[in-house]
Structures are given as C-alpha cells and as structure tokens.
KEKE-3310 file (N, C-alpha, C; in steps of 0.2 Angstrom, whole numbers, plus 5000, padded with zeros to 4 digits):
npx = (4961:4962:4949:4938:4938:4949:4961:4967:4972:4964:4954:4954:4952:4948:4943:4934:4924:4917:4908:4897:4888:4884:4879:4875:4877:4884:4893:4903:4905:4919:4931:4940:4955:4956:4962:4977:4994:5004:5017:5034:5045:5057:5075:5087:5099:5099:5097:5094:5088:5074:5068:5060:5051:5041:5028:5011:4995:4979:4966:4957:4961:4958:4949:4941:4935:4934:4939:4946:4949:4958:4970:4970:4979:4980:4987:4998:4994:4989:4975:4966:4956:4947:4939:4929:4925:4933:4942:4956:4969:4985:5000:5009:5023:5029:5021:5014:4999:4985:4971:4957:4943:4928:4916:4907:4901:4901:4913:4915:4919:4931:4946:4941:4947:4948:4947:4943:4936:4934:4930:4919:4912:4898:4894:4881:4876:4878:4884:4897:4903:4917:4924:4940:4949:4946:4939:4926:4908:4902:4891:4879:4873:4860:4862:4858:4864:4878:4894:4908:4920:4931:4923:4923:4928:4926:4927:4915:4906:4902:4905:4899:4900:4889:4887:4876:4877:4873:4875:4878:4877:4882:4880:4895:4896:4884:4879:4867:4857:4861:4860:4856:4862:4858:4864:4863:4863:4874:4871:4880:4895:4911:4915:4915:4919:4925:4935:4928:4934:4936:4934:4933:4925:4921:4914:4920:4917:4919:4910:4901:4897:4906:4907:4913:4908:4905:4900:4892:4897:4889:4876:4873:4871:4874:4889:4898:4899:4907:4911:4923:4927:4922:4909:4912:4909:4899:4893:4887:4898:4909:4906:4908:4914:4919:4923:4933:4945:4954:4952:4963:4969:4978:4985:4977:4973:4964:4965:4960:4956:4950:4941:4944:4945:4951:4965:4963:4966:4959:4952:4950:4941:4932:4930:4934:4942:4959:4969:4970:4973:4973:4971:4968:4962:4958:4963:4968:4979:4995:5007:5023:5039:5035:5028:5013:5008:5002:4994:4990:4976:4981:4992:5004:5015:5014:5022:5017:5018:5014:5012:5010:5004:5012:5020:5032:5039:5037:5034:5035:5037:5029:5017:5001:5002:4994:4994:4994:4987:4999:5011:5020:5036:5049:5062:5056:5044:5031:5023:5013:5009:4999:5005:5011:5022:5032:5036:5049:5053:5062:5057:5062:5065:5059:5066:5069:5073:5072:5065:5053:5046:5030:5017:5011:4998:4996:4993:4981:4976:4978:4994:5002:5011:5021:5030:5046:5041:5034:5018:5011:4997:4993:4984:4981:4979:4990:4999:5012:5025:5038:5054:5064:5080)
npy = (4929:4941:4953:4954:4966:4972:4976:4985:4978:4968:4972:4969:4961:4947:4948:4958:4953:4945:4954:4954:4946:4953:4966:4982:4981:4988:4985:4971:4954:4947:4938:4925:4929:4933:4932:4936:4931:4943:4951:4946:4955:4965:4965:4979:4992:5003:5020:5031:5036:5032:5041:5041:5054:5057:5048:5044:5039:5035:5032:5017:5015:5013:5002:4986:4985:4991:5005:5022:5035:5046:5057:5075:5090:5106:5121:5122:5110:5093:5083:5069:5053:5039:5024:5022:5034:5042:5058:5067:5080:5086:5093:5096:5096:5092:5082:5083:5081:5091:5091:5080:5071:5061:5056:5046:5037:5027:5032:5035:5043:5055:5064:5080:5097:5114:5132:5134:5124:5106:5092:5078:5062:5051:5033:5032:5042:5056:5072:5080:5094:5101:5112:5118:5122:5116:5105:5105:5103:5111:5111:5099:5088:5079:5067:5058:5045:5034:5042:5041:5047:5062:5077:5093:5110:5128:5139:5146:5136:5120:5104:5088:5071:5057:5039:5034:5041:5055:5072:5085:5101:5113:5127:5135:5141:5140:5128:5126:5119:5121:5116:5102:5088:5075:5060:5046:5030:5017:4999:4990:4993:4999:4999:5015:5032:5046:5060:5077:5090:5106:5123:5141:5144:5131:5115:5100:5083:5065:5051:5036:5031:5033:5046:5063:5078:5095:5108:5123:5130:5138:5137:5124:5122:5114:5115:5109:5092:5077:5061:5051:5038:5024:5012:4994:4978:4963:4959:4965:4967:4968:4980:4989:5005:5014:5030:5031:5036:5050:5066:5075:5092:5102:5116:5121:5109:5094:5079:5062:5046:5029:5014:4999:5007:5022:5033:5050:5066:5082:5098:5110:5120:5118:5105:5098:5083:5081:5071:5053:5038:5020:5012:5004:5009:5013:5022:5039:5050:5058:5071:5076:5082:5083:5071:5061:5051:5035:5023:5007:4996:4983:4984:4989:5003:5017:5029:5043:5053:5070:5078:5071:5059:5048:5033:5034:5027:5010:5003:4987:4979:4980:4974:4967:4970:4979:4993:5010:5026:5036:5048:5063:5070:5081:5074:5062:5048:5041:5026:5016:4999:4985:4977:4985:4992:5006:5012:5020:5029:5034:5048:5050:5037:5027:5018:5009:5018:5018:5010:5006:4998:5002:5000:4985:4981:4985:4998:5008:5021:5036:5043:5058:5073:5086:5101:5095:5083:5067:5059:5045:5035:5022:5006:5002:5013:5020:5035:5042:5052:5055:5058:5058:5055)
npz = (5059:5046:5042:5028:5023:5029:5024:5010:5000:4998:4990:4977:4961:4963:4976:4977:4969:4977:4982:4975:4981:4991:4989:4993:5007:5021:5031:5035:5040:5050:5042:5034:5026:5009:4992:4982:4989:4998:4989:4993:5004:4996:4996:4998:4996:5008:5006:5014:5030:5040:5053:5068:5075:5084:5093:5095:5103:5097:5102:5098:5085:5067:5066:5062:5050:5033:5034:5033:5039:5038:5045:5048:5044:5050:5050:5064:5070:5071:5067:5073:5072:5079:5076:5085:5090:5096:5096:5093:5096:5091:5094:5079:5078:5090:5095:5106:5115:5113:5115:5119:5115:5116:5106:5108:5099:5084:5071:5054:5043:5039:5043:5042:5042:5045:5045:5058:5062:5065:5056:5055:5050:5054:5056:5057:5050:5053:5052:5060:5068:5076:5088:5084:5094:5107:5105:5107:5104:5089:5080:5074:5061:5053:5039:5024:5024:5028:5031:5022:5019:5020:5026:5019:5020:5015:5022:5020:5017:5021:5014:5010:5006:5004:5007:4999:4987:4988:4990:5002:5008:5020:5030:5036:5048:5056:5053:5046:5033:5016:5003:4993:4983:4971:4965:4953:4959:4958:4956:4961:4970:4976:4994:4999:4997:4987:4993:4993:4983:4987:4983:4983:4972:4967:4970:4969:4964:4965:4958:4961:4950:4940:4936:4936:4945:4945:4956:4960:4975:4983:4980:4974:4961:4945:4937:4928:4921:4919:4912:4919:4916:4907:4909:4907:4900:4904:4917:4933:4941:4933:4927:4937:4941:4951:4958:4970:4976:4982:4974:4965:4964:4954:4951:4936:4933:4935:4943:4941:4948:4944:4949:4940:4928:4922:4923:4924:4917:4919:4913:4925:4924:4914:4914:4903:4896:4896:4895:4896:4904:4904:4919:4934:4950:4967:4975:4979:4968:4969:4966:4958:4953:4939:4937:4939:4953:4956:4965:4960:4959:4961:4968:4962:4960:4950:4940:4931:4917:4919:4908:4896:4898:4897:4903:4916:4926:4934:4949:4954:4965:4976:4974:4978:4991:4997:4997:5002:4997:4987:4993:4991:4995:4997:4987:4987:4986:4995:5002:5013:5019:5020:5030:5038:5035:5030:5015:5006:4991:4977:4968:4955:4949:4955:4963:4979:4994:5007:5022:5034:5048:5054:5061:5067:5065:5052:5039:5032:5031:5022:5020:5027:5022:5028:5028:5033:5038:5039:5041:5049:5051:5059:5058:5071:5079:5081:5079:5070:5068:5057:5050:5035:5031)
capx = (4962:4959:4943:4938:4939:4954:4966:4965:4974:4958:4949:4956:4946:4946:4940:4928:4919:4913:4903:4891:4883:4883:4877:4871:4879:4889:4897:4904:4908:4926:4931:4947:4958:4956:4966:4984:4998:5008:5024:5039:5049:5064:5081:5090:5104:5096:5101:5091:5085:5068:5069:5054:5051:5036:5022:5005:4990:4973:4960:4958:4962:4953:4944:4942:4932:4937:4939:4953:4949:4964:4971:4970:4983:4978:4992:5003:4990:4986:4969:4965:4950:4947:4932:4924:4923:4939:4945:4962:4973:4992:5005:5012:5030:5031:5017:5010:4992:4982:4965:4955:4936:4925:4909:4904:4897:4906:4915:4916:4922:4935:4945:4942:4949:4950:4943:4941:4932:4936:4924:4919:4906:4897:4891:4874:4873:4878:4890:4898:4908:4920:4929:4947:4953:4945:4935:4918:4904:4899:4885:4878:4867:4859:4862:4854:4867:4884:4898:4914:4926:4932:4920:4927:4925:4930:4926:4908:4901:4904:4902:4900:4896:4886:4887:4871:4878:4870:4880:4875:4881:4879:4883:4901:4896:4878:4877:4861:4857:4860:4857:4857:4862:4858:4866:4861:4867:4875:4868:4885:4900:4915:4913:4919:4918:4931:4934:4927:4938:4932:4937:4928:4921:4919:4914:4921:4916:4919:4904:4901:4895:4912:4907:4915:4904:4907:4894:4893:4896:4884:4869:4873:4869:4879:4893:4900:4899:4911:4912:4930:4928:4916:4908:4912:4908:4892:4891:4888:4905:4914:4904:4910:4919:4919:4929:4934:4951:4953:4953:4969:4968:4985:4984:4971:4971:4961:4967:4955:4957:4944:4942:4943:4944:4957:4968:4961:4967:4953:4953:4946:4937:4927:4929:4936:4947:4966:4972:4968:4977:4970:4974:4963:4964:4953:4967:4970:4985:4999:5011:5029:5044:5032:5024:5008:5010:4996:4994:4985:4972:4984:4998:5009:5015:5016:5023:5014:5020:5008:5012:5008:5002:5017:5023:5039:5042:5033:5037:5031:5039:5024:5011:4997:5004:4989:4998:4990:4988:5006:5012:5027:5039:5056:5063:5053:5037:5030:5017:5013:5006:4994:5009:5013:5029:5033:5041:5051:5056:5064:5052:5064:5065:5055:5070:5068:5078:5071:5059:5053:5040:5027:5012:5010:4992:4995:4992:4977:4975:4983:5000:5002:5017:5021:5037:5050:5039:5029:5014:5008:4992:4992:4977:4980:4978:4997:5000:5019:5029:5045:5058:5068:5086)
capy = (4931:4948:4954:4955:4973:4975:4978:4987:4973:4963:4975:4967:4958:4941:4949:4962:4949:4942:4959:4954:4943:4958:4972:4986:4980:4993:4981:4964:4950:4945:4931:4923:4933:4930:4936:4933:4932:4949:4950:4946:4961:4964:4968:4984:4996:5009:5027:5036:5033:5034:5043:5043:5060:5056:5044:5045:5034:5038:5027:5010:5015:5013:4997:4980:4985:4995:5013:5025:5040:5049:5063:5081:5095:5113:5125:5118:5105:5087:5080:5062:5051:5032:5021:5022:5041:5047:5063:5071:5085:5085:5098:5092:5096:5088:5076:5084:5081:5097:5089:5073:5070:5055:5057:5040:5034:5025:5036:5032:5047:5060:5070:5087:5102:5121:5138:5134:5117:5099:5089:5071:5059:5045:5028:5033:5047:5063:5077:5083:5100:5102:5118:5116:5124:5112:5099:5105:5102:5117:5109:5092:5088:5072:5067:5052:5038:5034:5046:5037:5051:5068:5083:5098:5117:5133:5145:5148:5131:5113:5099:5081:5066:5051:5032:5033:5046:5061:5078:5089:5107:5116:5134:5133:5144:5138:5121:5126:5116:5125:5113:5095:5086:5068:5057:5039:5025:5010:4993:4987:4998:4998:5003:5021:5038:5051:5066:5082:5096:5112:5130:5146:5144:5125:5109:5094:5076:5059:5048:5029:5029:5035:5053:5069:5083:5102:5111:5129:5128:5142:5135:5117:5121:5110:5119:5104:5085:5073:5054:5049:5031:5021:5005:4989:4971:4961:4958:4971:4967:4970:4987:4994:5011:5019:5035:5031:5039:5057:5070:5080:5098:5105:5122:5121:5102:5090:5072:5058:5039:5025:5007:4996:5012:5026:5039:5055:5073:5086:5105:5111:5125:5116:5098:5094:5079:5083:5065:5048:5032:5015:5010:5003:5011:5015:5027:5045:5051:5063:5073:5079:5082:5082:5065:5059:5044:5031:5016:5003:4991:4977:4986:4992:5010:5020:5036:5044:5060:5075:5082:5068:5053:5042:5030:5036:5020:5006:4999:4981:4975:4981:4971:4963:4972:4983:4999:5016:5031:5039:5055:5065:5075:5082:5070:5055:5046:5036:5023:5011:4993:4981:4974:4991:4995:5012:5012:5027:5028:5040:5050:5050:5031:5022:5014:5010:5021:5017:5006:5005:4995:5007:4997:4978:4980:4988:5005:5009:5028:5040:5047:5065:5076:5093:5103:5090:5078:5063:5057:5039:5033:5015:5003:5001:5019:5023:5040:5042:5057:5053:5062:5054:5059)
capz = (5052:5044:5039:5021:5022:5034:5020:5004:4995:4996:4985:4970:4957:4966:4982:4975:4966:4982:4984:4971:4985:4997:4987:4997:5014:5023:5035:5033:5046:5050:5038:5032:5021:5003:4987:4982:4994:4997:4987:4998:5004:4992:4999:4994:5000:5010:5005:5018:5036:5043:5060:5072:5079:5090:5092:5100:5102:5095:5104:5095:5078:5062:5067:5059:5044:5028:5035:5032:5044:5037:5049:5044:5047:5050:5053:5068:5073:5067:5071:5071:5076:5079:5073:5091:5091:5100:5092:5097:5092:5093:5091:5074:5078:5096:5097:5112:5114:5115:5118:5117:5116:5114:5103:5110:5093:5078:5066:5048:5039:5042:5047:5039:5046:5042:5047:5065:5063:5064:5054:5055:5048:5058:5053:5058:5045:5055:5051:5066:5068:5083:5089:5083:5100:5113:5103:5109:5098:5087:5077:5071:5056:5050:5032:5022:5025:5031:5028:5022:5017:5025:5024:5017:5020:5011:5026:5020:5016:5022:5009:5012:5001:5008:5004:4994:4982:4989:4992:5006:5009:5026:5032:5040:5055:5059:5051:5042:5027:5011:4997:4992:4976:4971:4958:4952:4963:4954:4959:4964:4970:4982:5000:5000:4992:4987:4997:4989:4982:4988:4982:4984:4966:4965:4974:4964:4968:4961:4960:4961:4943:4936:4934:4940:4944:4948:4958:4964:4982:4986:4979:4972:4954:4941:4933:4923:4923:4915:4914:4919:4914:4904:4911:4902:4903:4905:4923:4937:4944:4927:4925:4942:4939:4956:4959:4977:4978:4982:4968:4965:4960:4954:4946:4932:4931:4940:4941:4944:4947:4945:4949:4933:4923:4919:4926:4919:4918:4917:4914:4930:4923:4909:4914:4897:4896:4893:4893:4900:4903:4907:4925:4939:4956:4972:4979:4975:4966:4971:4960:4960:4948:4933:4937:4944:4956:4957:4968:4956:4963:4962:4972:4958:4960:4944:4939:4924:4915:4919:4902:4890:4901:4896:4909:4918:4929:4938:4955:4955:4971:4981:4971:4982:4998:5000:4998:5003:4992:4988:4995:4989:4999:4994:4981:4988:4986:5000:5003:5018:5017:5025:5035:5042:5033:5027:5009:5003:4985:4973:4963:4948:4945:4959:4967:4986:4997:5014:5024:5042:5051:5058:5065:5066:5063:5046:5038:5027:5030:5018:5023:5026:5022:5029:5029:5032:5042:5036:5047:5047:5055:5059:5060:5078:5082:5082:5075:5071:5064:5055:5045:5031:5030)
cpx = (4959:4953:4943:4940:4944:4960:4964:4967:4969:4953:4951:4951:4944:4942:4933:4922:4914:4907:4897:4885:4881:4881:4873:4872:4884:4894:4898:4907:4915:4926:4939:4949:4958:4961:4973:4989:5002:5015:5029:5043:5056:5069:5084:5095:5101:5100:5098:5089:5079:5068:5062:5055:5047:5031:5017:5000:4983:4967:4962:4959:4957:4948:4945:4939:4935:4936:4946:4954:4956:4965:4971:4975:4980:4983:4997:5000:4988:4981:4968:4959:4951:4940:4927:4922:4927:4942:4950:4966:4980:4996:5009:5020:5033:5027:5013:5003:4989:4975:4962:4947:4933:4918:4905:4899:4902:4907:4917:4920:4926:4942:4945:4943:4951:4945:4940:4937:4936:4930:4924:4912:4905:4894:4884:4871:4873:4885:4891:4904:4910:4924:4936:4951:4952:4941:4928:4914:4901:4892:4885:4872:4867:4859:4858:4857:4874:4889:4905:4921:4926:4927:4925:4924:4929:4929:4919:4904:4905:4901:4904:4896:4895:4887:4882:4871:4874:4876:4876:4880:4877:4883:4889:4900:4890:4876:4870:4862:4856:4857:4859:4857:4862:4860:4863:4866:4868:4873:4874:4891:4904:4913:4918:4917:4924:4929:4933:4933:4934:4936:4932:4923:4918:4919:4914:4921:4916:4914:4905:4900:4901:4912:4910:4910:4907:4901:4896:4892:4891:4877:4868:4871:4875:4882:4896:4900:4903:4912:4920:4931:4921:4915:4908:4911:4900:4889:4891:4895:4909:4912:4905:4915:4919:4925:4929:4940:4950:4955:4959:4969:4975:4985:4977:4969:4969:4963:4963:4957:4951:4945:4940:4942:4951:4959:4967:4963:4962:4955:4948:4940:4931:4925:4931:4942:4954:4969:4969:4972:4974:4974:4968:4966:4958:4957:4968:4977:4989:5004:5018:5034:5041:5028:5018:5009:5003:4997:4988:4982:4976:4991:5004:5009:5018:5017:5021:5016:5014:5007:5008:5005:5006:5019:5030:5042:5036:5036:5033:5032:5034:5017:5008:4999:4999:4991:4993:4991:4995:5005:5019:5029:5046:5057:5060:5046:5036:5023:5018:5009:5002:4998:5012:5020:5028:5038:5042:5055:5058:5059:5055:5064:5061:5059:5068:5074:5078:5065:5059:5046:5037:5022:5011:5003:4990:4993:4987:4975:4980:4988:4999:5009:5017:5028:5042:5048:5034:5025:5011:5003:4991:4985:4976:4978:4985:4998:5008:5021:5036:5048:5062:5075:5092)
cpy = (4938:4948:4955:4962:4976:4978:4980:4982:4968:4966:4975:4963:4952:4943:4953:4958:4946:4947:4958:4950:4947:4965:4976:4986:4986:4990:4974:4960:4949:4938:4930:4928:4930:4935:4933:4935:4939:4947:4951:4953:4960:4967:4974:4988:5002:5015:5032:5032:5036:5035:5045:5049:5060:5051:5045:5040:5038:5033:5020:5010:5015:5007:4991:4980:4990:5002:5016:5030:5043:5056:5069:5086:5102:5117:5120:5112:5099:5084:5073:5059:5043:5030:5021:5029:5045:5051:5066:5075:5085:5091:5094:5091:5091:5082:5077:5085:5087:5096:5083:5073:5064:5057:5051:5037:5033:5031:5032:5036:5053:5059:5076:5092:5109:5126:5137:5128:5111:5095:5081:5068:5052:5040:5028:5038:5054:5066:5081:5088:5101:5109:5115:5117:5119:5106:5099:5105:5109:5116:5102:5092:5081:5073:5060:5046:5039:5038:5042:5041:5058:5073:5088:5105:5122:5140:5147:5142:5124:5108:5092:5076:5059:5044:5031:5038:5052:5066:5083:5095:5111:5123:5132:5135:5141:5131:5121:5123:5121:5122:5105:5093:5078:5066:5050:5035:5019:5004:4990:4992:4996:5001:5009:5026:5042:5057:5072:5087:5102:5119:5135:5146:5137:5120:5103:5088:5071:5054:5040:5026:5031:5042:5058:5075:5090:5106:5118:5128:5132:5140:5128:5117:5118:5115:5115:5097:5081:5066:5053:5043:5029:5013:5000:4982:4969:4961:4964:4972:4970:4978:4992:4999:5016:5024:5035:5035:5047:5061:5074:5086:5101:5110:5122:5114:5098:5082:5067:5050:5035:5018:5004:5001:5016:5031:5045:5062:5078:5094:5107:5116:5123:5109:5094:5090:5081:5076:5059:5042:5026:5012:5010:5005:5014:5020:5033:5046:5057:5065:5076:5078:5080:5075:5065:5052:5041:5024:5012:4998:4985:4978:4989:5000:5013:5027:5038:5052:5064:5078:5078:5061:5047:5039:5031:5030:5017:5003:4993:4977:4975:4978:4966:4965:4977:4990:5005:5021:5034:5046:5057:5070:5075:5078:5063:5054:5040:5032:5018:5005:4990:4977:4979:4994:5001:5011:5019:5026:5034:5042:5050:5043:5025:5017:5015:5013:5020:5013:5006:5003:5000:5004:4990:4976:4982:4995:5005:5017:5031:5043:5054:5068:5083:5096:5097:5083:5074:5060:5051:5037:5026:5012:5003:5007:5023:5029:5042:5048:5055:5058:5057:5058:5054)
cpz = (5051:5041:5032:5019:5026:5030:5013:4998:4993:4992:4978:4967:4961:4972:4981:4972:4971:4984:4980:4975:4991:4995:4992:5005:5015:5028:5034:5039:5045:5047:5037:5026:5015:4998:4987:4988:4993:4994:4992:4998:5000:4996:4995:4999:5001:5009:5009:5024:5038:5050:5063:5076:5085:5088:5097:5099:5102:5096:5101:5088:5073:5062:5062:5052:5039:5029:5035:5038:5044:5042:5045:5048:5045:5054:5057:5071:5068:5071:5068:5075:5075:5077:5079:5093:5095:5094:5096:5093:5095:5090:5086:5074:5084:5098:5103:5111:5117:5118:5115:5119:5114:5112:5105:5105:5088:5073:5060:5042:5042:5041:5042:5044:5043:5045:5053:5067:5062:5062:5053:5053:5052:5054:5053:5054:5048:5054:5057:5066:5075:5082:5088:5090:5105:5111:5105:5103:5096:5084:5075:5067:5054:5042:5030:5023:5028:5027:5028:5020:5021:5022:5023:5018:5017:5015:5026:5020:5018:5017:5011:5007:5005:5004:4998:4989:4982:4991:4996:5007:5015:5027:5037:5047:5059:5058:5048:5035:5021:5005:4997:4985:4976:4964:4958:4956:4959:4959:4963:4964:4976:4988:5001:4995:4992:4991:4992:4988:4982:4987:4983:4978:4965:4970:4969:4967:4963:4963:4959:4954:4938:4934:4939:4939:4948:4949:4960:4971:4986:4986:4976:4965:4950:4937:4927:4926:4917:4917:4913:4916:4911:4907:4906:4904:4903:4912:4927:4940:4939:4926:4931:4940:4944:4956:4967:4980:4978:4976:4969:4961:4960:4948:4943:4930:4937:4938:4945:4943:4948:4945:4942:4928:4921:4925:4921:4921:4915:4918:4919:4929:4919:4910:4908:4898:4893:4891:4898:4899:4907:4913:4931:4946:4960:4977:4975:4973:4970:4965:4963:4954:4941:4932:4941:4946:4958:4960:4964:4961:4965:4966:4969:4959:4953:4944:4932:4923:4915:4912:4896:4892:4900:4903:4910:4921:4932:4943:4956:4961:4977:4979:4977:4990:5001:5002:4998:4997:4993:4990:4993:4994:4997:4988:4981:4987:4991:5000:5009:5016:5022:5030:5040:5041:5029:5021:5006:4997:4982:4968:4956:4945:4949:4963:4975:4989:5005:5016:5031:5044:5056:5063:5062:5063:5055:5045:5032:5026:5026:5022:5022:5026:5023:5031:5028:5036:5038:5042:5044:5053:5054:5061:5067:5082:5084:5077:5076:5066:5063:5050:5041:5029:5027)
residu = (MET:LYS:SER:LEU:PHE:SER:THR:PRO:VAL:LEU:ARG:THR:VAL:SER:ALA:VAL:ALA:LEU:LEU:SER:LEU:MET:ALA:GLY:CYS:SER:LEU:PHE:SER:LYS:ASP:GLU:GLU:VAL:GLY:PRO:GLU:PRO:THR:PRO:LEU:VAL:LYS:PHE:ASP:ALA:GLN:ALA:ASN:VAL:ASN:LYS:VAL:TRP:SER:ALA:SER:VAL:GLY:ASP:GLY:VAL:GLY:GLU:TYR:TYR:LEU:LYS:LEU:THR:PRO:ALA:ILE:ASP:GLY:LYS:VAL:ILE:TYR:ALA:ALA:ASP:ALA:ARG:GLY:VAL:VAL:ALA:ALA:PHE:ASP:ARG:SER:THR:GLY:LYS:ARG:LEU:TRP:ARG:VAL:SER:LEU:LYS:GLU:PRO:LEU:SER:GLY:GLY:VAL:GLY:ALA:GLY:TYR:GLY:LEU:VAL:LEU:LEU:GLY:THR:SER:SER:GLY:HIS:LEU:VAL:ALA:LEU:ASN:LYS:THR:ASP:GLY:SER:GLN:VAL:TRP:ARG:LYS:GLU:VAL:SER:SER:GLU:ILE:LEU:SER:ALA:PRO:LYS:THR:ASN:ALA:SER:THR:VAL:VAL:VAL:GLN:THR:GLN:ASP:GLU:LYS:ILE:PHE:ALA:PHE:ASP:HIS:SER:SER:GLY:GLU:LYS:ARG:TRP:GLN:TYR:GLU:SER:SER:THR:PRO:SER:LEU:SER:LEU:ARG:GLY:THR:SER:THR:PRO:VAL:LEU:THR:PRO:GLU:LEU:ALA:ILE:LEU:GLY:MET:GLY:ASN:GLY:GLN:VAL:ILE:ALA:LEU:ASN:PRO:ASP:ASN:GLY:SER:LEU:ILE:TRP:LYS:GLN:ARG:ALA:THR:VAL:ALA:GLN:GLY:ARG:SER:GLU:PHE:GLU:ARG:MET:THR:ASP:ILE:ASP:GLY:ASP:LEU:LEU:LEU:ALA:GLY:ASN:GLU:LEU:TYR:VAL:THR:SER:PHE:GLN:GLY:PHE:VAL:VAL:ALA:LEU:ASP:VAL:THR:THR:GLY:ARG:PRO:LEU:TRP:ARG:ARG:GLU:LEU:SER:SER:TYR:GLN:GLY:PRO:ASP:GLU:GLY:LEU:GLY:ASN:LEU:TYR:VAL:SER:ALA:ALA:ASP:GLY:GLU:LEU:SER:ALA:ILE:SER:GLN:SER:ASP:SER:GLU:LEU:SER:TRP:THR:GLN:SER:ALA:LEU:LYS:HIS:ARG:GLY:ILE:THR:ALA:PRO:VAL:THR:PHE:GLY:ASN:TYR:VAL:ALA:VAL:ALA:ASP:SER:GLU:GLY:TYR:LEU:HIS:VAL:MET:SER:GLN:ARG:ASP:GLY:ARG:PHE:VAL:ALA:ARG:LYS:LYS:ILE:ASP:SER:ASP:GLY:VAL:ARG:SER:LYS:LEU:LEU:ALA:LYS:SER:ASN:MET:LEU:TYR:VAL:TYR:GLY:ASN:SER:GLY:LYS:LEU:VAL:ALA:VAL:THR:VAL:GLU)
# end
C-alpha cells in the first residue's frame, strides 16, 4: 500500500487530521492509503497528442515519503535529483546525460539552479552547492533543520527556508553566512515549505503561519509583511493555514495560495492585498491568458481571473486524484496525478485535450515547461520530456 505521504491527494482534510497525532514529526511510517477514492478517468475525444521526445532515469526517484524534488532548468540543461542523493544533469533537448554524482546522503529539498550553481537541501539540514558544469561540490553549509523546498539564488545571495520556519542567506560564491531570519512556528502544520521568490531587491517567502514576508536579500531586514489568510476554527487542525505552494511573481503582482485559506494577489512592492478568493491549496499557481490556475487541495483545478478574482472555470474530473501544481504552455494547462497520468487541458475552458501515462508510481513533482517541451519527473525517478501537438 502507499505511504500516508506518498501522494498529494492524501493531504486533504481526512488525511491531514491524522497529523494531530504526529505533530513535529518529519517522517512517517508506511501505512495503508486513506482518503477518498480517486475520481475515475473520464473519456474524451483527444484533440492533441502527447509525444515522448526522450526519457532518462534519475536514481530511485522521490522516495516513499512526501517529497517533491522538482527538477530545475538553467539554459540548455535540466538538473534533477533523487531522494537518496543522486544528482544528474541532462541536455534538455536530447536527454543526453552530461554528468551524474552521488552525495551519498538523503535529499529532501531542491533542485535550485542558476548563476553557475546547482543547489540542494538535505534531510539532515545541510545546504549543498554544486558546480553546474561537472557536479563537483563548491560549498556546503549547515542550517537549523530539514530543507523541504528548493534554495534560490540571485547571483549574489542564496536563500533557503527550513522546516522550522527559519530563513538563511549565504554568499553565492563562498557560502559564507550573511544573515538569518526567524518566524513563529505553528504547533501543527503540513510537511513542506514554499520555495522563495528571489530578485535583486527582494526575498519573498510564504510561512507556515499564513504570512508572506519580503526581506532585503543583502541584509535580511524586513521590507513588508502581510497575512495572506486568517486562521479560523477551534482546533489546531482547523487553524492550519500553511503556505506550502510556490509563490508566483508576475510583473508587479505576487500570487499566493494557502491550505484552508485563500488565493491572494498582493502588490509586490508594498504587500498590499489586491484581491483574495477563498480556496484551499498546498500547490503553487501558474498564469496564462489572463487567468490564474490553481490545484485545490481536493484535486479540482480552477481558473481565476487575474483582474477581478472571478472564477473562469473549474475542472472537477480530477478530484481526489492527487494532482500536481499546474503549469501553462502554449494554449494549454497541464497537471499530473498520483497514478502517473499527465492531463492536458485547454486554458480557455478547462476541457481535456490529451492524456498520457508517464510513470506507474505516480507523479508529485511540479511539471516544468520550456519552449515547446514539457518535462515530467515521476516518483520512480523517470524524467520524461514530451511535446503536445
């Protein structure tokens, strides 16, 4: 049977309630799958074909516990890692492997890539920087706890968030610690953290207490703080408002999702709320054709107007299928699910246009889109590049 945290679909109300007995734990034993049965696949007339361009293996994949380990694209190369510490680089057009190294220790956060570095976080609380050319270690630094999201760099500073709600910044070249920021830790939260948004002027992070903070990346000083959602309810579970999904910066607007909370649009300069819509999600959004696309905690995919927060459409046929965060490319929006299917829909109305089985072990890592290619990293370690035509 699947682990309690082997599929995102289990992080719904019925499953997360079990966490009240496990607060503070970072790993959970393998157990029987709980939660609603996945909605059966619907039949439709395919209007496009999903064509596999190449496929490669990345070690043993993301492992049995709830890890994502989303690959990263930097230029013509895609970097991927498995839960046991294997890191590999591939030509993103052909799939040719450029290098492969084993860190010989469990990884829990990553992959970040940019400005010559490949960045990873370990379950023992170490931030590792590798040379993008050959995978050799450039530097390694210890942080306060497990890293569950991808570190980010802006060529000057590397920023990483830890599971215990601390934020660390290191010099990009030397790894020297620059600053540290601490936030209050909720007594009960989901297993995960959002990936920082990092620009030359701002380091923006979503926290487990439902707040979004913007810091100066050079010195860690607070620029603004905004509560994206308000905790409600009597029990600790009902008051969980984690921001675990990646933040999306689009122009001057920052889009934030939260568990048991809201989808919120913020002015990135001031943190001022522009609009909010009630919707529970632990996945980050994507945008396209004037819409914001959000995978809800129950598996529904919603398109929300970026201008006024009105609902454009909802695709309910993926409910309880443990879908990934959405990604847009061309006129399509795509997600994958816990049974390993890639679902491609029209951005205009949410209708299905194509489907393909990618990995029998399922997919939980975020999909990546670049040019005309879509990249899917399956739970078994299969990295697949496809086109949709």
